[in-house]
VEXDREN-256153 format. One record per residue (C-alpha): y, z, x; residue in one letter. Coordinates in Angstrom, 3 decimals, always signed. Example, Ala and Ser with C-alpha at 12.3 -4.5 7.8 and 13.67 -1.06 7.14 Angstrom:
tordo north:-4.500; up:+7.800; east:+12.300; residuo:A
tordo north:-1.060; up:+7.140; east:+13.670; residuo:S
***
This chain:
tordo north:+27.122; up:+78.556; east:-8.066; residuo:X
tordo north:+27.396; up:+80.736; east:-11.182; residuo:X
tordo north:+31.136; up:+81.083; east:-10.522; residuo:X
tordo north:+31.573; up:+77.278; east:-10.330; residuo:X
tordo north:+29.613; up:+76.813; east:-13.546; residuo:X
tordo north:+31.769; up:+79.443; east:-15.243; residuo:X
tordo north:+34.943; up:+77.678; east:-14.115; residuo:X
tordo north:+33.652; up:+74.338; east:-15.373; residuo:X
tordo north:+32.705; up:+75.876; east:-18.721; residuo:X
tordo north:+36.130; up:+77.524; east:-18.986; residuo:X
tordo north:+37.962; up:+74.269; east:-18.202; residuo:X
tordo north:+35.828; up:+72.320; east:-20.682; residuo:X
tordo north:+36.384; up:+74.926; east:-23.409; residuo:X
tordo north:+40.143; up:+74.991; east:-22.724; residuo:X
tordo north:+40.327; up:+71.185; east:-22.914; residuo:X
tordo north:+38.344; up:+71.213; east:-26.158; residuo:X
tordo north:+40.563; up:+73.881; east:-27.728; residuo:X
tordo north:+43.723; up:+72.135; east:-26.523; residuo:X
tordo north:+42.542; up:+68.833; east:-27.978; residuo:X
tordo north:+41.760; up:+70.503; east:-31.305; residuo:X
tordo north:+45.161; up:+72.195; east:-31.405; residuo:X
tordo north:+46.956; up:+68.964; east:-30.545; residuo:X
tordo north:+45.029; up:+67.101; east:-33.257; residuo:X
tordo north:+45.895; up:+69.743; east:-35.838; residuo:X
tordo north:+49.530; up:+69.602; east:-34.748; residuo:X
tordo north:+49.920; up:+65.827; east:-35.081; residuo:X
tordo north:+48.090; up:+65.897; east:-38.429; residuo:X
tordo north:+50.501; up:+68.554; east:-39.637; residuo:X
tordo north:+53.573; up:+66.683; east:-38.375; residuo:X
tordo north:+52.465; up:+63.415; east:-39.978; residuo:X
tordo north:+51.437; up:+65.098; east:-43.214; residuo:X
tordo north:+54.731; up:+66.961; east:-43.615; residuo:X
tordo north:+56.791; up:+63.916; east:-42.682; residuo:X
tordo north:+55.202; up:+61.545; east:-45.151; residuo:X
tordo north:+55.122; up:+64.140; east:-47.903; residuo:X
tordo north:+58.876; up:+64.496; east:-47.478; residuo:X
tordo north:+59.307; up:+60.713; east:-47.548; residuo:X
tordo north:+57.187; up:+60.487; east:-50.714; residuo:X
tordo north:+59.249; up:+63.191; east:-52.461; residuo:X
tordo north:+62.523; up:+61.529; east:-51.452; residuo:X
tordo north:+61.358; up:+58.095; east:-52.611; residuo:X
tordo north:+60.135; up:+59.481; east:-55.922; residuo:X
tordo north:+63.522; up:+61.105; east:-56.458; residuo:X
tordo north:+65.379; up:+57.879; east:-55.668; residuo:X
tordo north:+63.076; up:+55.987; east:-58.033; residuo:X
tordo north:+63.722; up:+58.454; east:-60.849; residuo:X
tordo north:+67.466; up:+58.193; east:-60.291; residuo:X
tordo north:+67.248; up:+54.399; east:-60.364; residuo:X
tordo north:+68.788; up:+54.439; east:-56.897; residuo:X
tordo north:+66.061; up:+52.779; east:-54.836; residuo:X
tordo north:+68.356; up:+50.456; east:-52.895; residuo:X
tordo north:+68.404; up:+49.207; east:-49.308; residuo:X
tordo north:+71.354; up:+51.484; east:-48.611; residuo:X
tordo north:+69.631; up:+54.601; east:-49.967; residuo:X
tordo north:+66.329; up:+53.856; east:-48.226; residuo:X
tordo north:+68.226; up:+53.165; east:-44.992; residuo:X
tordo north:+69.768; up:+56.623; east:-45.227; residuo:X
tordo north:+66.292; up:+58.068; east:-45.845; residuo:X
tordo north:+64.867; up:+56.290; east:-42.793; residuo:X
tordo north:+67.725; up:+57.490; east:-40.588; residuo:X
tordo north:+67.470; up:+61.056; east:-41.884; residuo:X
tordo north:+63.693; up:+61.583; east:-41.956; residuo:X
tordo north:+61.823; up:+58.874; east:-40.053; residuo:X
tordo north:+64.079; up:+58.048; east:-37.124; residuo:X
tordo north:+63.993; up:+61.558; east:-35.651; residuo:X
tordo north:+60.194; up:+61.234; east:-35.509; residuo:X
tordo north:+60.126; up:+57.819; east:-33.836; residuo:X
tordo north:+59.994; up:+57.228; east:-30.079; residuo:X
tordo north:+62.470; up:+54.348; east:-30.167; residuo:X
tordo north:+62.615; up:+53.995; east:-26.373; residuo:X
tordo north:+58.835; up:+53.810; east:-25.998; residuo:X
tordo north:+58.675; up:+51.306; east:-28.882; residuo:X
tordo north:+61.367; up:+49.113; east:-27.328; residuo:X
tordo north:+59.822; up:+49.177; east:-23.858; residuo:X
tordo north:+56.394; up:+48.274; east:-25.250; residuo:X
tordo north:+57.934; up:+45.384; east:-27.200; residuo:X
tordo north:+59.690; up:+44.090; east:-24.082; residuo:X
tordo north:+56.476; up:+44.316; east:-22.049; residuo:X
tordo north:+56.565; up:+42.371; east:-18.777; residuo:X
tordo north:+60.174; up:+41.335; east:-19.386; residuo:X
tordo north:+61.344; up:+44.935; east:-19.015; residuo:X
tordo north:+61.486; up:+44.796; east:-15.191; residuo:X
tordo north:+63.888; up:+41.835; east:-15.334; residuo:X
tordo north:+66.520; up:+43.726; east:-17.311; residuo:X
tordo north:+69.506; up:+45.665; east:-16.025; residuo:X
tordo north:+69.833; up:+49.344; east:-17.043; residuo:X
tordo north:+72.601; up:+48.326; east:-19.451; residuo:X
tordo north:+70.407; up:+45.662; east:-21.068; residuo:X
tordo north:+67.527; up:+48.140; east:-21.438; residuo:X
tordo north:+69.834; up:+50.584; east:-23.218; residuo:X
tordo north:+71.130; up:+47.852; east:-25.513; residuo:X
tordo north:+67.622; up:+46.639; east:-26.367; residuo:X
tordo north:+66.594; up:+50.196; east:-27.291; residuo:X
tordo north:+69.626; up:+50.477; east:-29.575; residuo:X
tordo north:+69.222; up:+47.056; east:-31.200; residuo:X
tordo north:+65.473; up:+47.418; east:-31.702; residuo:X
tordo north:+66.094; up:+50.839; east:-33.255; residuo:X
tordo north:+68.457; up:+49.170; east:-35.750; residuo:X
tordo north:+65.775; up:+46.547; east:-36.382; residuo:X
tordo north:+63.253; up:+49.301; east:-37.155; residuo:X
tordo north:+65.648; up:+50.954; east:-39.598; residuo:X
tordo north:+66.332; up:+47.642; east:-41.351; residuo:X
tordo north:+62.622; up:+46.762; east:-41.573; residuo:X
tordo north:+61.566; up:+50.142; east:-42.937; residuo:X
tordo north:+64.481; up:+50.327; east:-45.382; residuo:X
tordo north:+63.714; up:+46.915; east:-46.874; residuo:X
tordo north:+60.009; up:+47.809; east:-47.179; residuo:X
tordo north:+60.639; up:+51.155; east:-48.884; residuo:X
tordo north:+62.720; up:+49.496; east:-51.592; residuo:X
tordo north:+59.400; up:+48.282; east:-53.020; residuo:X
tordo north:+58.111; up:+51.832; east:-53.505; residuo:X
tordo north:+56.472; up:+52.201; east:-56.933; residuo:X
tordo north:+55.328; up:+55.832; east:-57.168; residuo:X
tordo north:+52.457; up:+55.436; east:-54.712; residuo:X
tordo north:+50.865; up:+58.629; east:-53.405; residuo:X
tordo north:+50.580; up:+58.991; east:-49.631; residuo:X
tordo north:+47.191; up:+60.468; east:-48.725; residuo:X
tordo north:+46.107; up:+61.403; east:-45.192; residuo:X
tordo north:+42.752; up:+59.702; east:-44.599; residuo:X
tordo north:+41.812; up:+60.284; east:-40.962; residuo:X
tordo north:+43.066; up:+60.935; east:-37.455; residuo:X
tordo north:+41.746; up:+59.886; east:-34.066; residuo:X
tordo north:+42.895; up:+61.405; east:-30.773; residuo:X
tordo north:+42.893; up:+59.543; east:-27.468; residuo:X
tordo north:+40.795; up:+60.926; east:-24.602; residuo:X
tordo north:+43.914; up:+62.397; east:-23.001; residuo:X
tordo north:+44.875; up:+64.195; east:-26.240; residuo:X
tordo north:+48.360; up:+62.738; east:-25.699; residuo:X
tordo north:+48.004; up:+59.962; east:-28.277; residuo:X
tordo north:+46.782; up:+59.712; east:-31.841; residuo:X
tordo north:+46.198; up:+57.273; east:-34.666; residuo:X
tordo north:+46.845; up:+58.701; east:-38.114; residuo:X
tordo north:+45.508; up:+56.647; east:-41.005; residuo:X
tordo north:+46.882; up:+57.101; east:-44.489; residuo:X
tordo north:+46.340; up:+55.474; east:-47.847; residuo:X
tordo north:+49.167; up:+54.465; east:-50.149; residuo:X
tordo north:+47.497; up:+54.921; east:-53.507; residuo:X
tordo north:+49.178; up:+52.971; east:-56.294; residuo:X
tordo north:+48.305; up:+52.356; east:-59.914; residuo:X
tordo north:+46.649; up:+49.013; east:-59.214; residuo:X
tordo north:+46.329; up:+48.873; east:-55.437; residuo:X
tordo north:+45.542; up:+51.046; east:-52.425; residuo:X
tordo north:+47.095; up:+50.039; east:-49.103; residuo:X
tordo north:+45.988; up:+51.329; east:-45.713; residuo:X
tordo north:+48.668; up:+52.389; east:-43.249; residuo:X
tordo north:+48.045; up:+53.584; east:-39.699; residuo:X
tordo north:+50.721; up:+55.241; east:-37.609; residuo:X
tordo north:+50.452; up:+55.447; east:-33.831; residuo:X
tordo north:+51.716; up:+58.605; east:-32.173; residuo:X
tordo north:+52.260; up:+59.880; east:-28.634; residuo:X
tordo north:+53.120; up:+63.326; east:-27.394; residuo:X
tordo north:+56.481; up:+63.302; east:-25.622; residuo:X
tordo north:+56.578; up:+65.794; east:-22.764; residuo:X
tordo north:+60.332; up:+65.273; east:-22.536; residuo:X
tordo north:+60.985; up:+66.216; east:-26.175; residuo:X
tordo north:+57.899; up:+68.434; east:-26.420; residuo:X
tordo north:+56.788; up:+67.002; east:-29.737; residuo:X
tordo north:+54.762; up:+64.247; east:-31.374; residuo:X
tordo north:+56.590; up:+60.953; east:-31.979; residuo:X
tordo north:+55.571; up:+57.724; east:-33.701; residuo:X
tordo north:+55.859; up:+54.374; east:-31.987; residuo:X
tordo north:+54.010; up:+51.918; east:-34.238; residuo:X
tordo north:+53.099; up:+51.221; east:-37.855; residuo:X
tordo north:+50.017; up:+49.153; east:-38.680; residuo:X
tordo north:+49.921; up:+47.996; east:-42.292; residuo:X
tordo north:+46.708; up:+46.310; east:-43.437; residuo:X
tordo north:+45.870; up:+45.403; east:-39.844; residuo:X
tordo north:+49.314; up:+44.090; east:-38.881; residuo:X
tordo north:+51.059; up:+46.019; east:-36.099; residuo:X
tordo north:+54.842; up:+46.091; east:-36.245; residuo:X
tordo north:+55.024; up:+46.591; east:-32.472; residuo:X
tordo north:+52.740; up:+43.656; east:-31.681; residuo:X
tordo north:+54.438; up:+41.420; east:-34.248; residuo:X
tordo north:+57.846; up:+42.135; east:-32.715; residuo:X
tordo north:+56.403; up:+41.676; east:-29.222; residuo:X
tordo north:+55.092; up:+38.189; east:-30.090; residuo:X
tordo north:+58.323; up:+37.296; east:-31.868; residuo:X
tordo north:+60.506; up:+38.093; east:-28.856; residuo:X
tordo north:+58.244; up:+37.022; east:-25.967; residuo:X
tordo north:+59.007; up:+33.302; east:-26.272; residuo:X
tordo north:+62.738; up:+33.826; east:-26.795; residuo:X
tordo north:+62.949; up:+36.130; east:-23.779; residuo:X
tordo north:+61.032; up:+33.652; east:-21.623; residuo:X
tordo north:+63.023; up:+30.584; east:-22.636; residuo:X
tordo north:+66.498; up:+31.873; east:-23.505; residuo:X
tordo north:+66.844; up:+35.149; east:-21.627; residuo:X
tordo north:+67.801; up:+38.691; east:-22.663; residuo:X
tordo north:+71.366; up:+38.082; east:-23.838; residuo:X
tordo north:+70.335; up:+35.333; east:-26.267; residuo:X
tordo north:+67.492; up:+37.535; east:-27.507; residuo:X
tordo north:+69.882; up:+40.404; east:-28.157; residuo:X
tordo north:+72.209; up:+38.141; east:-30.120; residuo:X
tordo north:+69.264; up:+36.860; east:-32.170; residuo:X
tordo north:+68.209; up:+40.414; east:-33.023; residuo:X
tordo north:+71.757; up:+41.398; east:-33.956; residuo:X
tordo north:+72.153; up:+38.372; east:-36.232; residuo:X
tordo north:+68.920; up:+39.249; east:-38.070; residuo:X
tordo north:+70.053; up:+42.835; east:-38.644; residuo:X
tordo north:+73.302; up:+41.626; east:-40.239; residuo:X
tordo north:+71.483; up:+39.439; east:-42.783; residuo:X
***
């Protein structure tokens, strides 16, 4: 009986320590990432070079490598995913990635020397997911931003899959936007719609 209790205590302690380590890791990853983004944006602002092209390059260089684009795309597609061919799935991942880049680049153009401050982090029960909340502190306004993360066993690192700005989830917004089109017009028409929006 004492042996069983010892094993249970050991497992519980290991889980607790693992969860703490994972939380510290995702906090560190998020903190370093957004500090880098803040520094890069400040530099672009000072150089009077805060354009869609320059912010797109920033997104591709710093943010994209930390985003789980496949997970994001599959979550957006939801129940429609099973109806797609492997080729269509691959194309949706690619097109939705381009959509993410375009959305983030156009948003970052509005940067006005805000400071990015880590506010809080919440781990899921499995310690494989996390919500990191930050505050964008400006001269006249503070905006809350929450990033959703998951630990990728394949890549062995933490990756983002959603941004929630003032309560509005990018993933859910895109999911609602595409659900009707997918249901009524099918995947090919949806892909063409996404491509046409990226070109604008």
